[in-house]
C-alpha positions as CSV (number, residue, x, y, z in Angstrom):
1,M,-4.3,-18.9,3.2
2,I,-0.4,-18.9,1.0
3,G,-2.6,-19.0,-2.2
4,L,-4.2,-15.7,-1.0
5,Y,-1.7,-13.6,-0.1
6,A,-0.1,-15.1,-3.4
7,M,-3.0,-14.1,-5.0
8,L,-2.9,-10.4,-3.7
9,G,0.5,-9.6,-4.9
10,V,0.1,-10.7,-8.5
11,S,-3.1,-8.9,-8.2
12,F,-1.1,-5.6,-6.6
13,F,2.5,-6.2,-9.0
14,M,-0.3,-5.8,-12.3
15,S,-2.2,-3.3,-11.5
16,I,1.1,-1.5,-11.4
17,M,2.5,-2.8,-14.6
18,Y,-0.5,-1.6,-16.3
19,P,0.1,2.4,-16.5
20,T,3.7,1.8,-17.8
21,Q,2.8,-0.3,-20.3
22,F,-0.1,2.6,-20.8
23,S,3.2,5.1,-20.8
24,M,5.4,3.1,-22.4
25,A,3.2,2.3,-25.2
26,L,2.5,6.7,-25.8
27,K,6.1,7.3,-25.6
28,G,6.7,8.8,-28.8
29,L,4.0,9.0,-31.0
30,G,3.9,12.7,-30.8
31,S,0.4,14.0,-32.7
32,K,-0.7,10.6,-32.6
33,T,-0.6,10.3,-29.2
34,K,-5.1,10.5,-29.1
35,S,-5.0,7.9,-31.7
36,G,-2.5,5.3,-29.7
37,S,-4.2,5.7,-26.2
38,A,-8.3,5.4,-28.0
39,F,-6.2,2.3,-29.7
40,L,-4.9,0.9,-26.4
41,V,-8.4,1.5,-25.0
42,M,-10.1,-0.1,-27.5
43,A,-8.4,-3.7,-26.8
44,I,-8.9,-3.9,-24.0
45,V,-13.0,-3.5,-23.9
46,G,-12.1,-5.9,-26.9
47,N,-10.4,-8.6,-25.2
48,V,-13.1,-8.4,-22.3
49,I,-15.4,-9.2,-25.4
50,L,-13.3,-12.0,-27.4
51,P,-10.5,-13.1,-25.2
52,P,-7.7,-14.6,-26.8
C-alpha cells in the first residue's frame, strides 16, 4: 500500500514540475517565444516516439 501512495505522490509532484520547467525555459526569449514553445512540445513528442 505504501508503494501505491508513493507512486501517486511522485505523479502529483511531477505534474507540478512540467509547467514550471516550461515557463522557465521560455523566460527571456522575447520574439522567439513561439519557436521555443514549439521546440519544447516537439521534444516531448520525440521522446514518446524515440525514448532516450
